[in-house]
Phi, psi and omega in degrees: 000140183276134176280166177296328181292325181285323182278336179230083184296351182263013177295140177277142180274146179292138177238014177294147183289329178223086183295139172257111195264130174232105188063253182245009182234158179272128182291332182291316185241351178079009180266166181291138177251116184285147175294152180303131180282146174283142180298139180200190179295148180291134181236141177298144182285134179283158177302148182298130177287171184277162175284153173259165177299316180295324178293322182289318179300316179296320182294316178300314180294321177297318179298312181300321181293313184283333179255002178058029181192155175289157175289151174265154180299323181294324177295329183262024177278008182295154178293162179300154184096351177289172181292338181239155175297154178287161174301324180296320177296321178294315177299320183297319184275329187243356181094321176207160177296321177298322179289329174297315176296320178294324178294329177276000180073022183274321181240000000 
């Protein structure tokens, strides 16, 4: 069976210290959780892939759950590689930050 990572090679990997896994994604950050890798030769790390719509929705919901409020656009102006997608990634996928919140059912 093909994993989500194989069908969507641009998924961002979870970097949470203790990922909470739901299927193949982390509930905390909405990113893909890789299966434990088999030991092998050291390989240079590839550039971080982009966020998916589903990952962004999960990240918005997780943020709202843990902070008891929706994220603000200013909070998510962080560079890529942060625990949450950037505001730019939300706008790119949903047209506006508010539309991203609406897609997550937050507003």
